[in-house]
C-alpha positions in Angstrom: -0.1 0.4 -0.1 1.4 3.2 -0.7 1.5 5.9 1.6 1.4 9.9 -0.1 3.4 7.8 -3.0 5.8 6.4 0.0 5.0 2.3 0.2 3.6 1.8 3.7 6.7 -1.0 4.4 9.3 1.5 4.0 7.4 4.2 5.6 7.7 1.7 8.4 11.2 0.6 8.1 12.7 4.4 7.8 9.8 5.3 11.3 10.5 2.4 13.6 14.4 2.4 13.2 14.1 5.6 15.5 10.4 6.3 17.1 11.2 2.9 19.1 14.3 4.4 20.5 11.9 6.6 22.8 10.3 5.4 25.8 6.2 5.7 27.5 7.0 9.4 28.3 8.8 11.0 25.4 6.3 9.0 23.1 3.9 11.8 24.9 6.7 15.2 24.3 6.0 15.9 20.4 9.5 17.7 20.3 11.5 14.7 21.3 9.0 12.7 18.8 9.2 15.1 15.6 13.6 14.9 16.2 12.9 11.3 15.6 10.5 11.9 12.9 13.6 14.3 11.4 16.0 11.6 11.9 13.8 9.0 10.3 13.1 11.6 7.2 17.3 11.4 6.7 16.9 7.6 6.6 14.9 7.5 4.2 16.4 10.2 2.0 19.7 8.8 2.1 18.8 4.8 2.0 15.7 4.8 -0.2 15.1 7.9 -2.1 19.3 7.8 -3.4 19.0 4.3 -4.5 15.7 4.7 -6.0 14.9 7.6 -8.3 11.1 6.7 -8.1 10.4 7.3 -4.6 9.1 10.4 -3.8 11.2 13.1 -1.8 9.0 15.1 0.5 10.0 17.5 2.7 10.5 17.2 6.7 7.3 19.0 7.1 5.3 16.7 4.7 7.3 13.8 6.3 5.6 14.5 9.5 2.8 15.1 8.8 2.6 11.1 6.8 4.3 10.1 10.2 1.8 11.6 12.5 -1.2 10.0 10.1 0.4 6.9 10.1 1.5 5.4 13.1 -1.4 5.0 15.6 0.2 6.4 18.4 1.2 9.6 16.9 -2.3 10.4 15.9 -3.1 12.4 18.8 -0.7 15.4 17.0 -2.6 15.6 14.0 -4.8 18.2 15.5 -2.4 20.8 16.6 0.4 19.7 14.0 0.9 23.3 12.5 1.2 24.7 16.2 3.4 21.6 17.3 5.7 21.8 14.1 6.0 26.2 14.7 7.0 25.4 18.5 9.7 22.2 17.3 11.2 24.5 14.9 11.8 27.4 17.2 12.9 24.7 19.9 15.2 23.6 17.4 16.9 27.1 16.6 17.7 27.9 20.2 19.7 24.8 20.3 23.7 25.4 20.7 25.7 25.0 17.5 29.2 23.5 17.7 31.5 22.7 15.3 35.0 23.8 14.3 37.2 25.9 11.9 40.0 23.8 10.6 43.3 25.7 9.4 46.3 24.4 7.7 50.1 24.5 8.8 50.4 27.6 7.8 47.5 29.3 9.3 46.8 30.8 6.0 44.3 28.7 4.6 40.7 27.2 5.7 38.6 24.5 5.5 35.3 25.3 3.7 32.6 23.1 3.2 29.6 23.6 0.2 26.5 22.1 0.7 24.6 21.3 -2.2 22.9 24.6 -2.7 25.8 25.9 -3.0 26.1 27.5 0.3 29.3 27.9 2.2 30.1 26.9 5.9 32.5 25.6 8.5 31.5 22.2 9.4 29.0 22.1 12.5 25.5 21.0 14.2 23.4 21.3 17.0 24.3 20.1 20.2 22.7 16.4 21.4 21.4 16.3 25.0 24.2 15.3 27.4 27.0 16.5 24.9 29.6 19.3 25.5 30.2 22.1 23.0 33.3 19.7 22.8 32.0 16.6 22.2 29.6 18.1 19.5 32.0 19.9 17.5 34.2 16.8 17.5 31.2 14.4 16.3 30.4 16.8 13.7 33.6 17.5 12.1 34.0 13.7 12.1 30.7 13.6 10.6 30.7 15.9 7.7 34.8 15.6 7.0 35.2 12.6 8.5 38.0 13.7 9.3 39.0 13.2 13.4 40.1 16.2 15.8 39.8 14.7 19.1 43.3 14.6 19.8 44.0 18.2 17.9 41.3 20.5 19.6 41.4 22.9 22.3 38.7 23.4 24.9 39.4 26.8 25.2 40.3 28.1 21.7 37.3 29.4 19.8 35.3 32.2 18.3 31.5 32.3 19.9 28.6 34.2 18.6 25.9 34.6 20.3 22.8 37.0 18.7 19.2 36.4 20.1 18.4 32.7 20.5 21.5 31.9 18.6 24.3 30.5 20.0 27.4 28.5 17.5 30.8 28.4 19.4 33.5 27.3 16.6 36.7 25.7 17.9 40.1 26.4 15.9 42.3 23.7 15.3 45.2 24.4 13.5 47.9 22.2 11.9 45.5 20.2 9.6 47.3 18.7 6.6 46.1 19.9 3.1 47.0 16.8 1.8 44.2 15.0 4.2 41.7 13.1 2.2 38.2 13.9 3.3 35.5 11.4 3.5 32.5 12.7 4.8 30.2 10.6 6.6 26.6 12.2 5.6 24.5 12.0 2.6 22.9 15.0 1.1 24.5 17.3 3.1 28.0 18.1 2.4 28.9 18.7 -1.5 32.3 19.8 -1.3 35.2 20.4 1.1 37.6 23.0 -0.1 41.0 24.6 1.3 40.3 28.6 0.8 42.9 31.5 1.7 41.6 33.0 5.0 42.6 36.8 3.2 40.4 36.5 0.5 37.4 35.5 2.3 35.2 38.0 2.7 34.1 39.0 6.6 30.9 40.8 7.6 31.9 44.0 8.0 34.6 45.5 5.2 34.7 44.5 1.7 31.8 42.5 0.7 33.4 40.8 -2.2 35.8 37.6 -2.6 38.7 37.3 -4.5 37.6 34.2 -6.4 35.3 35.0 -8.9 33.4 32.0 -9.1 31.6 33.0 -5.8 29.2 35.2 -4.6 29.7 37.3 -1.2 26.3 35.8 -0.4 27.5 32.4 -0.5 29.3 33.1 2.6 26.6 34.6 4.8 27.0 31.6 7.6 30.8 32.6 7.8 31.1 35.7 7.1 30.1 36.8 11.1 33.5 34.7 11.9 36.2 35.8 9.2 37.5 38.9 10.8 37.8 37.5 14.4 39.3 34.7 12.8 42.0 36.6 10.9 42.5 38.5 14.4 43.0 35.4 16.1 45.5 34.0 13.4 47.4 37.7 13.8 47.3 36.8 17.6 49.0 33.0 17.6 50.8 33.1 14.2 54.2 34.0 16.6 53.4 31.6 18.8 52.0 28.4 17.2 54.8 28.9 13.9 57.6 30.8 15.6 57.4 33.3 12.6 55.5 36.9 12.4 53.2 37.6 10.7 53.7 39.1 7.2 51.3 42.0 8.3 53.5 42.9 11.1 56.9 43.6 9.3 57.8 46.9 10.0 59.5 49.4 7.7 63.4 50.3 8.3 62.0 53.7 9.6 60.0 51.9 12.6 62.4 49.5 13.8 63.7 49.4 17.0 67.4 50.2 17.1 69.6 47.7 17.8 70.7 46.4 21.4 73.9 47.8 23.1 74.1 44.5 24.6 76.3 41.7 23.0 73.9 39.2 22.8 69.8 38.8 23.4 67.1 36.5 22.9 64.0 36.8 22.5 61.3 36.2 26.0 58.1 34.4 25.0 55.4 36.3 27.3 52.3 34.1 27.7 49.4 34.7 25.6 47.2 36.0 27.5 49.8 38.6 28.8 50.0 39.6 25.1 46.0 40.2 24.9 46.5 43.1 28.2 49.6 44.5 26.3 47.5 44.3 22.7 44.6 46.6 24.2 46.7 48.5 26.5 45.7 46.8 29.2 47.7 46.4 32.2 48.7 42.5 33.8 46.5 41.5 36.5 49.2 40.3 37.8 51.2 43.7 38.2 50.0 47.1 39.7 52.4 50.0 38.8 52.2 51.9 35.4 55.6 50.1 34.2 53.7 46.9 34.0 52.6 47.2 30.5 54.1 44.7 29.0 54.4 44.2 25.1 54.1 40.5 23.4 57.8 40.7 23.2 60.9 40.7 25.5 64.1 40.9 25.2 66.4 38.8 28.3 69.8 39.9 28.9 72.2 37.6 29.3 74.2 38.7 31.7 72.3 37.1 34.7 69.8 35.2 32.8 67.0 36.6 34.9 66.3 40.9 33.9 64.0 41.5 31.5 64.4 44.5 29.7 60.8 45.3 27.8 60.7 47.8 24.7 57.9 50.2 24.6 54.6 49.1 23.8 54.3 51.8 20.8 57.5 49.9 19.4 55.5 46.5 19.7 56.7 44.1 16.8 54.0 41.9 17.3 50.6 42.2 14.6 48.2 44.9 16.0 45.4 45.0 13.5 41.8 46.0 14.8 38.3 44.7 12.7 35.2 46.3 13.5 33.4 43.3 14.7 35.9 42.4 17.5 35.0 42.6 20.8 38.5 42.9 23.1 36.3 43.2 26.0 34.5 39.8 25.3 38.3 38.1 25.3 38.3 34.6 27.6 41.4 32.8 27.2 42.3 31.8 23.8 38.8 32.6 22.6 37.0 35.4 20.7 33.7 36.5 21.2 31.9 38.4 18.3 29.7 41.5 18.4 26.1 40.0 17.4 25.0 43.8 16.0 27.4 42.5 13.1 24.3 39.5 12.1 22.0 42.7 12.2 24.0 45.5 10.6 27.1 44.2 8.5 25.0 42.9 5.8 
């Protein structure tokens, strides 16, 4: 028998695989039920429609109504289905999203995902119950790229965006080889994965075009709020990660500090947390006097190996580039919170 063009055996198989995971109390909750119907819909599309072009490729809303009318214990949801559906969509929109931004070994390229609607984004997804944001990011990246970041992810290195009811946290994972063979584990979500130059991607503010004429800037709307903060993160961390300054930090000869009179000097790396305080003209929390303004690099006198001689903050060699949608007051150790106004006013 056909149910809206779908054989009942196929519909039963798709639905029961997931609905039977619910207990009796969860069966009364339309939110939990609709999530299972959504999973059943994905299964139907991936495992039946992809192998049989004659089957109707219905949308999630239509599939949900078919399921509620077909399965006896779901009949109770039919009368107020529209209201239940709107409430479920709102609930789903409020679920935190986690993912990762994958950078290559040079920090110059970022992995970008293209979906079948020709929209670009970073691998990410909704958090499951009893799952941390980090665990969600690892799972989503594995599902959408086939790459396991569990041994590379750092808990306090991420970009975070909170706007109205939306909350997105993207962990920054660097050192991924561009030779990696990515293989998405999900179907119907990822059309292509491509390494793109970070400098060519459009941010939420500033130039609204991309250097790659093959794509329109509008196709990047899901990643644009993160691009300028990502560039800032790279500028702040390039020296620590690669041991070399950013190309943008190279000083012109007239602005370079005069050579030290000390015959032998060596660089003392100041912790990243102190670099951030120095970069924004703040005092280190562990010091009190005006002399505690610590620039990102300091020189250590070899005479006794203990006396640090700090250069003036105005002559910092560390890159200092401002981006409009970067909020320095929102820094956590290694993290950047993005001003949500870029979503409302940026484009």
